Legacy VTK file of the C-alpha trace (Angstrom):
# vtk DataFile Version 3.0
C-alpha trace
ASCII
DATASET POLYDATA
POINTS 112 float
98.334 120.859 79.802
94.986 119.897 82.545
96.426 116.603 83.475
99.392 115.970 86.184
101.340 114.616 83.631
100.354 113.332 80.088
103.325 110.597 80.454
101.937 107.544 81.770
105.590 105.487 82.280
106.595 108.635 84.432
102.868 108.428 86.547
103.528 104.567 86.952
107.045 105.361 88.299
105.389 108.280 90.969
102.250 105.592 91.894
104.611 102.892 92.393
106.490 105.256 94.868
103.558 106.527 96.770
102.178 102.788 97.151
105.388 101.645 98.862
104.246 103.918 101.908
100.714 102.175 102.329
101.809 99.223 104.395
104.294 101.366 106.397
101.982 104.655 107.122
99.432 104.562 110.048
97.925 108.340 109.468
97.357 108.132 105.084
93.614 108.047 105.441
93.579 109.978 101.512
94.877 109.980 98.718
94.236 112.119 96.010
95.563 111.992 92.381
93.460 113.964 90.694
93.951 114.875 87.207
96.824 112.087 86.794
96.739 110.214 83.146
96.322 106.516 84.546
97.387 103.554 82.419
96.187 100.273 83.070
99.896 99.541 84.522
99.668 102.330 86.648
96.104 101.193 88.168
97.506 97.337 88.458
100.211 98.701 90.634
97.873 101.149 92.555
95.430 98.348 93.198
98.488 96.278 94.638
99.581 99.127 96.672
95.639 99.624 98.012
95.643 96.096 99.052
98.725 96.775 101.500
96.889 100.143 103.074
95.605 99.705 106.517
94.176 103.217 107.143
93.582 104.498 103.545
89.328 105.122 103.524
89.360 108.194 100.690
90.203 107.501 96.925
89.951 110.514 94.911
90.565 109.757 91.169
89.062 112.806 89.390
90.011 114.122 86.023
92.358 110.467 85.248
90.101 109.487 82.875
90.588 105.653 83.288
89.529 103.709 80.625
87.262 100.180 81.305
91.083 98.515 81.769
92.165 100.466 84.511
88.906 100.115 86.327
89.126 96.263 86.120
92.945 96.516 87.372
91.748 98.250 90.586
88.700 95.814 91.048
90.872 93.529 93.310
91.624 96.149 95.654
87.871 98.056 95.515
86.382 94.936 96.164
88.260 93.140 98.404
87.194 91.928 101.729
90.096 91.350 103.111
91.226 95.069 103.315
90.225 98.027 104.885
87.083 99.226 102.691
87.420 102.876 100.890
84.795 104.691 102.327
84.886 107.426 99.919
85.513 106.461 95.870
85.485 109.674 93.868
85.534 109.122 90.011
84.133 112.577 88.686
85.030 114.174 85.894
85.908 110.896 84.053
83.532 110.417 81.165
82.629 107.308 82.352
79.255 105.956 80.611
77.123 103.236 81.579
77.883 101.129 78.421
81.582 100.910 79.299
82.426 101.068 82.832
78.581 101.368 84.772
78.811 96.984 85.675
82.097 97.632 87.040
81.134 100.643 89.206
78.090 98.764 90.402
80.527 96.055 91.922
82.430 98.505 93.666
79.325 100.240 94.956
77.850 96.754 96.066
81.203 96.051 98.107
81.133 99.268 100.091
LINES 1 113
112 0 1 2 3 4 5 6 7 8 9 10 11 12 13 14 15 16 17 18 19 20 21 22 23 24 25 26 27 28 29 30 31 32 33 34 35 36 37 38 39 40 41 42 43 44 45 46 47 48 49 50 51 52 53 54 55 56 57 58 59 60 61 62 63 64 65 66 67 68 69 70 71 72 73 74 75 76 77 78 79 80 81 82 83 84 85 86 87 88 89 90 91 92 93 94 95 96 97 98 99 100 101 102 103 104 105 106 107 108 109 110 111
């Protein structure tokens, strides 16, 4: 399979486990979850976790194939003025097209 897991429920539990360490970590500066099939729920959990991350500056979501609702779920964290900004966000190879996600990506870019 080209994805880490096609089981969105498993991925949701894995992301929740990763996010519990964000607020505790003083060394985690990069999160690479390429190839993980992301659901809206996974992105909501990730967004909440990102809001607690104190040092994370790079987020790599290549080959995750997020839909528009996933990007919407990430917006609170990616556009929040109250957290350390994600300086580098990678969404390569996700098949995102302007009609579906262009305005969301533009909002993310504006906040950085």
